[in-house]
C-alpha positions in Angstrom: 95.5 95.7 130.3 93.3 98.6 129.5 94.4 102.3 129.8 92.5 102.9 133.0 94.3 100.0 134.8 97.6 101.2 133.4 97.0 104.7 134.7 96.0 103.3 138.2 99.1 101.1 138.2 101.4 104.0 137.3 99.8 106.3 139.9 100.1 103.5 142.5 103.7 102.8 141.8 104.6 106.6 141.8 102.8 107.1 145.1 104.4 104.0 146.6 107.8 105.2 145.5 107.1 108.6 147.0 105.9 107.0 150.3 109.0 104.8 150.5 111.2 107.8 149.8 109.4 109.8 152.6 109.5 107.0 155.1 113.2 106.2 154.4 114.0 109.9 154.7 112.1 110.4 157.9 113.5 107.2 159.4 117.1 108.2 158.6 116.6 111.7 159.8 115.0 110.5 163.0 117.8 108.0 163.5 120.4 110.6 162.9 118.7 112.9 165.2 118.6 110.2 167.9 122.2 109.5 167.5 123.1 113.2 167.5 121.1 113.8 170.6 122.8 110.9 172.4 126.2 112.1 171.2 125.5 115.5 172.5 124.6 114.0 175.8 127.8 111.9 175.7 129.9 115.0 175.0 128.2 116.9 177.7 128.8 114.0 180.1 132.4 113.9 179.0 132.8 117.6 179.6 131.1 117.3 183.0 133.4 114.4 184.0 136.5 116.3 182.7 135.6 119.3 184.7 134.8 117.3 187.8 138.1 115.3 187.6 140.0 118.6 187.0 138.3 120.1 190.2 139.3 117.0 192.1 142.9 117.3 190.9 143.1 121.0 191.7 141.7 120.5 195.2 144.0 117.5 195.7 141.2 115.0 196.2 141.7 112.8 193.2 141.6 109.8 195.5 138.0 110.7 196.3 136.9 110.7 192.6 135.2 107.3 192.7 132.1 108.7 194.5 131.8 111.3 191.8 132.1 108.8 189.0 129.6 106.4 190.6 127.0 109.1 190.8 127.4 109.7 187.1 127.2 106.0 186.3 123.9 105.8 188.3 122.2 108.3 186.0 119.0 106.8 184.6 119.9 107.3 180.9 123.4 106.0 181.3 123.7 102.2 181.0 127.4 102.0 181.6 130.3 104.4 182.1 134.1 104.1 182.5 137.3 106.1 182.4 140.3 105.1 180.4 143.8 106.4 181.2 146.3 106.9 178.4 149.7 105.1 178.7 151.5 108.4 179.3 149.1 109.2 182.2 149.5 105.7 183.7 153.3 106.2 183.4 153.1 109.5 185.2 150.3 108.9 187.8 149.8 105.1 187.9 147.0 102.9 186.5 144.3 104.4 188.7 141.3 102.5 189.8 140.4 99.0 188.6 137.8 100.2 186.1 139.9 102.9 184.6 141.7 100.7 182.0 141.2 99.9 178.4 138.3 97.5 177.9 138.2 96.8 174.1 139.5 97.7 170.7 137.4 100.8 170.5 139.1 102.3 173.6 142.5 101.5 172.1 141.7 103.1 168.7 140.3 106.2 170.4 143.5 106.6 172.5 145.7 106.1 169.4 143.7 108.3 167.0 142.4 110.9 169.3 139.0 110.7 167.5 135.5 110.2 168.8 134.0 106.7 168.1 130.5 105.3 168.5 128.6 102.1 167.8 125.1 100.9 168.2 124.1 97.5 169.5 120.5 96.6 168.6 118.2 93.6 169.0 114.5 93.2 169.1 114.3 94.5 172.7 117.0 97.1 173.2 119.1 99.6 171.4 122.4 100.7 173.1 124.5 103.6 171.8 128.2 103.3 172.9 130.3 106.5 172.7 134.0 106.9 173.4 135.3 110.4 173.6 139.0 111.3 174.0 140.6 113.8 176.4 143.4 115.8 174.8 146.1 117.9 176.5 146.0 121.6 175.9 147.9 124.6 177.3 145.1 126.9 176.4 142.5 125.7 178.7 141.8 126.4 182.3 143.6 124.9 184.0 146.7 124.4 181.8 146.9 120.6 181.2 150.6 120.8 180.5 151.4 122.1 184.0 150.3 118.9 185.6 150.8 116.3 182.9 154.0 115.2 181.2 152.5 115.6 177.8 152.6 117.8 174.6 149.9 119.9 173.1 147.2 117.6 171.6 148.4 114.3 173.2 145.6 112.0 174.3 145.5 111.9 178.1 142.5 109.5 178.3 139.0 108.9 177.2 135.5 108.3 178.6 133.2 105.6 177.3 129.5 106.0 177.8 126.6 103.6 176.9 123.1 105.1 176.5 119.9 103.2 176.3 118.1 104.6 173.2 115.3 102.0 173.1 112.6 104.5 173.8 114.0 106.8 171.1 114.0 103.9 168.7 110.4 103.0 169.7 109.3 106.6 169.2 111.0 106.6 165.8 109.3 103.3 164.7 105.9 104.7 165.8 106.5 107.9 164.0 107.5 106.0 160.8 104.4 103.7 161.2 102.1 106.7 161.5 103.7 108.3 158.4 103.2 105.0 156.5 99.6 104.8 157.6 99.0 108.4 156.6 100.6 107.7 153.2 98.5 104.6 152.6 95.4 106.5 153.4 96.5 109.2 151.0 97.3 106.6 148.4 93.9 105.0 148.6 92.2 108.4 148.4 94.4 109.4 145.5 93.7 106.1 143.6 90.0 106.5 144.2 90.1 110.1 142.9 92.2 109.2 139.9 89.9 106.3 139.1 86.8 108.5 139.6 88.0 111.4 137.5 90.2 109.7 134.9 88.3 106.4 134.2 85.7 108.0 131.9 88.5 109.8 130.0 90.6 106.6 129.7 87.5 104.6 128.6 86.9 107.3 126.0 90.4 107.0 124.8 90.1 103.2 124.7 86.8 103.4 122.7 88.4 106.0 120.4 91.4 103.7 119.9 89.1 100.8 118.9 87.3 103.1 116.4 90.6 104.1 114.8 91.7 100.5 114.6 88.5 99.5 112.9 88.7 102.6 110.6 92.2 101.5 109.7 90.7 98.2 108.5 88.0 100.1 106.6 85.1 99.9 109.1 83.8 103.3 109.9 80.6 102.1 111.4 81.7 101.9 115.0 80.4 104.5 117.5 81.3 105.6 121.1 78.4 104.5 123.4 79.9 105.6 126.7 77.7 107.7 129.0 80.2 110.6 129.5 79.2 113.9 131.3 80.5 117.4 130.9 82.9 118.4 128.2 83.5 114.7 127.4 79.9 114.3 126.3 80.4 117.0 123.6 83.6 115.4 122.5 81.9 112.0 122.1 79.1 113.6 120.0 81.6 115.3 117.8 83.7 112.1 117.3 80.5 110.1 116.5 79.3 112.8 114.0 82.8 112.8 112.3 82.8 109.0 111.9 79.3 109.0 110.6 80.3 111.6 107.9 83.4 109.6 107.1 81.5 106.4 106.8 78.9 107.9 104.5 81.4 109.9 102.4 83.8 107.0 101.8 81.0 104.6 100.9 79.4 107.2 98.5 82.8 107.9 97.0 83.5 104.2 96.5 80.1 103.6 94.9 80.4 106.7 92.7 83.9 105.8 91.5 83.0 102.2 90.9 80.7 103.3 88.2 83.7 104.4 86.1 85.4 101.0 86.2 84.4 97.4 86.1 82.3 96.5 89.1 83.4 94.1 91.9 87.1 94.6 90.9 88.4 95.6 94.4 88.7 92.9 96.9 89.8 94.9 100.0 87.1 96.0 102.5 88.5 99.4 103.3 86.4 102.0 101.4 89.2 104.6 101.7 91.7 102.2 100.3 89.3 101.1 97.7 88.7 104.7 96.7 92.4 105.4 96.5 92.9 102.3 94.2 89.9 103.3 92.0 91.2 106.9 91.6 94.7 105.5 90.9 93.3 103.2 88.2 91.1 105.9 86.8 94.1 108.2 86.5 96.2 105.6 84.8 93.3 104.6 82.4 92.7 108.3 81.6 96.4 108.8 80.7 96.3 105.6 78.7 93.2 106.7 76.8 94.5 110.2 76.1 97.7 108.7 74.7 96.0 106.2 72.4 93.6 108.8 71.1 96.7 110.4 69.4 98.0 107.2 67.9 97.7 106.8 64.1 96.4 103.3 63.7 94.7 100.5 65.6 98.0 98.6 65.5 99.7 101.5 67.4 97.0 101.2 70.1 97.6 97.4 70.4 101.3 98.2 70.9 100.2 100.4 73.9 98.1 97.5 75.2 101.0 95.1 74.9 103.1 97.6 77.0 100.4 97.8 79.7 100.1 94.0 79.8 103.8 93.5 80.2 104.9 96.4 82.3 101.9 97.1 84.5 100.4 93.7 84.9 103.7 91.8 84.4 102.3 89.2 82.0 105.2 87.0 81.0 103.4 84.7 78.5 100.5 85.7 76.3 99.1 86.0 72.8 96.7 88.5 71.2 94.4 87.4 68.4 92.3 89.7 66.1 88.9 88.3 65.1 87.3 89.2 61.8 83.7 88.4 62.5 82.5 88.8 58.9 85.1 86.4 57.6 85.0 84.3 60.8 88.8 84.3 60.8 91.3 84.7 63.6 94.7 86.4 63.1 97.6 86.3 65.6 98.6 89.9 66.2 101.2 89.5 68.9 103.1 86.8 70.8 105.1 87.4 74.0 106.9 84.9 76.2 108.4 81.4 76.2 107.5 78.2 74.5 105.0 77.5 77.3 102.3 79.0 75.0 99.8 76.4 73.8 99.6 75.5 70.2 96.2 76.0 68.6 97.2 77.3 65.2 94.8 74.8 63.6 91.9 77.2 64.4 93.5 80.4 63.3 91.4 80.4 60.1 88.2 79.4 61.9 87.4 81.8 64.7 84.3 79.9 65.8 86.5 77.0 66.9 88.0 79.4 69.6 86.0 78.6 72.7 86.4 82.1 74.2 85.2 83.8 71.1 82.3 81.4 70.4 81.0 81.5 74.0 81.9 85.2 74.6 83.1 84.2 78.1 86.4 83.9 79.8 87.9 80.4 79.4 90.0 79.2 82.3 91.9 75.9 82.2 91.3 75.3 85.9 87.6 75.2 85.4 87.6 71.8 83.7 90.3 69.4 82.4 91.0 70.0 78.8 88.3 72.7 78.7 89.6 74.0 75.4 90.1 70.9 73.2 92.2 72.9 70.7 94.8 74.1 73.2 97.6 71.7 73.9 100.0 73.1 76.6 103.6 72.0 76.5 104.3 72.0 80.3 102.3 70.1 82.9 101.8 73.0 85.3 101.0 75.5 82.6 97.5 77.0 83.0 95.8 79.5 80.7 93.1 82.2 80.7 91.5 83.4 77.4 89.6 86.7 77.6 87.3 87.7 74.7 86.6 91.4 74.0 84.3 92.8 71.3 85.3 96.0 69.6 82.3 96.3 67.3 80.0 94.2 65.2 82.8 93.4 62.8 85.9 93.0 64.9 86.9 91.4 68.3 90.1 90.3 69.9 91.2 87.6 72.3 94.0 87.7 74.9 95.3 84.3 75.8 97.4 84.4 79.0 99.6 81.5 80.2 101.1 80.9 83.7 103.8 78.7 85.0 102.7 78.1 88.5 99.5 78.4 90.8 100.7 81.6 92.4 101.1 83.3 89.0 97.7 82.0 87.9 96.0 83.4 91.0 97.7 86.7 90.5 96.6 87.0 86.9 93.1 85.9 87.8 92.9 88.7 90.4 94.1 91.2 87.8 91.6 90.3 85.0 89.1 93.0 85.9 91.8 95.6 85.9 92.9 94.4 82.5 89.4 94.6 81.2 89.2 98.2 82.4 92.0 99.1 80.0 90.2 97.2 77.2 87.0 99.2 78.0 89.0 102.4 77.7 90.6 101.3 74.4 87.3 100.1 72.9 85.9 103.4 71.5 89.3 104.5 70.3 90.0 101.1 68.6 86.5 101.3 67.1 87.2 104.8 65.7 90.6 103.8 64.3 89.2 100.7 62.7 86.4 102.7 61.2 88.8 105.2 59.9 91.0 102.5 58.4 87.9 100.9 56.8 86.8 104.2 55.3 90.4 104.8 54.1 90.6 101.3 52.7 87.2 101.6 51.1 88.3 104.8 49.4 91.5 103.0 48.2 89.8 99.7 47.2 87.4 98.8 44.5 84.0 98.0 45.9 83.3 95.3 43.3 86.5 93.3 43.4 88.1 94.2 46.8 91.3 95.0 44.9 93.1 98.3 45.3 92.0 101.1 43.0 93.8 103.7 41.0 93.5 106.2 43.8 95.6 103.9 46.0 98.2 103.7 43.3 98.3 107.5 43.0 98.7 107.9 46.8 101.4 105.2 47.3 103.3 105.0 44.0 106.1 107.3 45.2 106.5 105.3 48.4 106.8 102.1 46.4 109.4 103.7 44.1 111.6 104.9 47.0 111.4 101.5 48.8 112.4 99.7 45.6 115.3 102.2 45.0 116.6 101.9 48.6 116.5 98.1 48.5 117.8 98.0 44.9 114.7 96.0 44.0 112.7 95.8 40.7 109.0 95.8 39.7 107.4 94.0 36.7 104.3 95.9 35.7 101.4 94.0 33.9 98.6 95.9 32.3 95.6 93.5 31.7 92.5 94.1 29.7 89.5 91.8 29.1 89.1 91.3 25.3 85.8 92.6 23.9 84.3 93.3 27.4 81.8 95.9 26.1 80.2 93.1 24.1 79.5 91.2 27.4 77.7 94.2 28.9 75.8 94.9 25.7 74.8 91.3 25.2 74.2 89.9 28.7 73.9 93.1 30.9 76.1 94.7 33.5 75.4 92.1 36.2 77.1 89.5 34.0 79.8 92.0 33.2 80.4 92.4 37.0 80.6 88.7 37.4 83.3 88.5 34.7 85.3 91.3 36.4 85.0 89.6 39.8 86.3 86.3 38.4 89.3 88.0 36.9 90.0 89.6 40.3 89.8 86.2 41.9 92.3 84.8 39.3 94.7 87.6 40.0 94.6 87.1 43.7 95.2 83.4 43.5 98.1 83.8 41.0 100.3 86.4 42.7 102.3 86.5 46.0 101.4 88.5 49.2 104.2 91.0 48.3 102.7 91.6 44.9 99.7 93.9 44.2 96.7 93.6 42.0 94.9 96.9 41.1 91.7 97.6 39.3 93.0 100.4 37.1 89.6 101.3 35.6 86.7 99.5 33.9 87.9 96.2 32.6 91.6 97.2 32.9 93.7 95.7 35.7 97.2 96.4 36.8 99.5 93.8 38.5 102.8 94.9 40.1 105.2 92.0 40.8 107.8 92.9 43.5 111.4 91.9 42.6 110.5 89.0 40.4 112.7 86.7 38.4 112.4 88.0 34.9 112.0 84.4 33.5 109.0 84.0 35.9 107.1 87.1 34.8 106.0 85.7 31.4 105.1 82.4 33.1 102.9 84.3 35.7 101.2 86.4 33.0 100.6 83.3 30.9 99.1 81.4 33.9 96.7 84.3 34.6 95.6 84.3 31.0 95.1 80.6 30.8 93.2 80.4 34.1 90.8 83.1 33.1 90.4 81.6 29.6 89.3 78.3 31.1 86.4 79.9 33.1 82.9 79.3 31.6 80.4 82.0 32.3 76.6 81.3 32.2 74.1 83.8 31.0 70.8 83.8 29.2 70.8 80.1 29.0 74.1 79.9 27.3 77.8 79.8 28.2 80.8 81.8 27.0 84.5 82.3 27.7 86.6 85.4 27.7 90.3 86.1 27.0 92.9 88.6 28.2 95.4 90.9 26.5 98.5 91.6 28.7 101.3 94.1 28.3 104.4 93.9 30.5 107.1 96.5 31.3 110.0 96.6 33.8 111.2 99.1 36.4 113.9 100.4 36.5 115.3 98.3 33.6 113.1 100.0 31.0 111.6 103.0 32.8 112.9 105.8 34.9 109.8 105.7 37.1 107.0 103.3 37.9 104.5 105.6 36.2 106.6 105.4 33.1 106.7 101.6 33.4 102.9 101.6 33.7 102.7 103.7 30.5 105.1 101.3 28.7 103.0 98.3 30.0 99.9 100.0 28.6 101.7 100.5 25.2 102.6 96.8 25.2 98.9 96.0 26.0 97.8 98.0 22.9 100.4 96.2 20.9 98.8 92.9 22.1 95.3 94.1 21.1 96.5 95.4 17.7 98.1 92.0 17.1 94.9 90.0 17.6 94.3 90.0 21.4 94.5 86.9 23.7 98.3 87.3 24.1 101.0 88.5 26.3 103.4 91.2 25.0 106.6 92.6 26.6 107.4 96.2 26.0 110.4 97.1 23.8 111.7 100.5 22.7 110.4 100.1 19.1 106.8 100.3 20.4 107.3 103.9 21.7 108.8 106.6 19.7 108.7 110.4 20.4 106.3 109.8 23.3 103.6 108.4 21.0 102.2 104.9 21.0 101.5 102.9 17.9 
């Protein structure tokens, strides 16, 4: 039901209630007035009869009263009339005429109570009002009733019952009520017509405005009021339409403008205001995220922030993050979160091109095709996965592999992918900057020819290594290594061949030590190896292995081949030295001892090699 019909219904009900109230009130008042008028006549008749009977009594002609009473009974408005004598009067003066006795219970009650009583008998044709009025003895009237009657003050001497025909009065009342009803109905029709005429345009306007607001709530601001409204309503319609045109244009422009800051097509709702709110929310969160990671020290710190966002904001329960070295074509697992639902694809960790997401540079979704990634073997039947590749620069990329346990979780993650990528977009320049800074730092700390750490690295971090070793009560074995007669290689075959020899030694060192150990190009053809917490019996074995491996390599130059040997000096911290720098110096002393004793040998430092701070 529309608003106009509701208004008409409300007005109709109110007017009908008012009409009923008026009719009932008039009918009751008219009825009461009719009864009161008849009662007044009955009282006047009773008084007239009382006075007449008193006159007959005074004049001693009570036996002549029947004529008087019959004249009253024949009055046109009186249907019936009779006198009732009270028992005390009958006892004193006799029962009187035949029609002067009690006829019914009303007469009896009036004689007993001394109170007036009346009833109405109605049918479709007639309406008769019966009134019974008591006569009471009184010494204060004229004449004094107590002089003639054997009674006390207030005793009931008798009563008069009169029946009046009030049919005409009732008819007049019905006609009056009918006229009132007719007048009210006419007024009701006129009022409804007026309400409809004046309020229908307004209610239609409200109805149209309500529709516009409902559509606006759903995001559609394109609706307009098309009603032909006159007067002030016309101006209101124009203002409302103008307002919604501005809202529609503003929200769409705002949505389009904001969408340029985030990944396009990421919001699925159709409400431009809601879309704008979500975009602004996301922009705010991404801005705070970016400002935070800009102050982080390393790219690993930034990835820690990314893990937090993935887990706390996007509620990822199972995922892995891989770092891709494009130059080496290797994939490294940076982070793993979640249960054993994660698929096993460790066989491709060292070959990034075997990762479908990285190779195709597209998102890989397990629902697209059965066994879409042949290297991913999920452990649970309902487990699905999404692998998202993201390039940082020409050298580094990373992959986020997300795993879900049920279809609902998969759909949720799929709907959040664009949001996740927005954070990756924000992190990209910062990650690129941190990786570049790390590369520059590493390049300043690494030897460009061999890829080993250089002496500058040792100078920057030697104190840190010393403190770590002291806290953990660990030891270092320091090897100083030198290529025997290396200058002869440069002089005979050139510096390119000399560089080849140095690179081969670096390769031998890398393959001969653990990840916790360090190989450093100390300068020229000198190399330093620091073995972390080794078994002392193993140190000579490692040094000998390095020497033997290098000695077995054949170098080709100028149509001929040659081999080279190594001299190695060894010292121990803290067993022999108070600091690692001192251990390095002792290892260098042992190296010179090896050279002085004929080269191509491994020598361990002892106190006799160093006296008064001077080497042999």
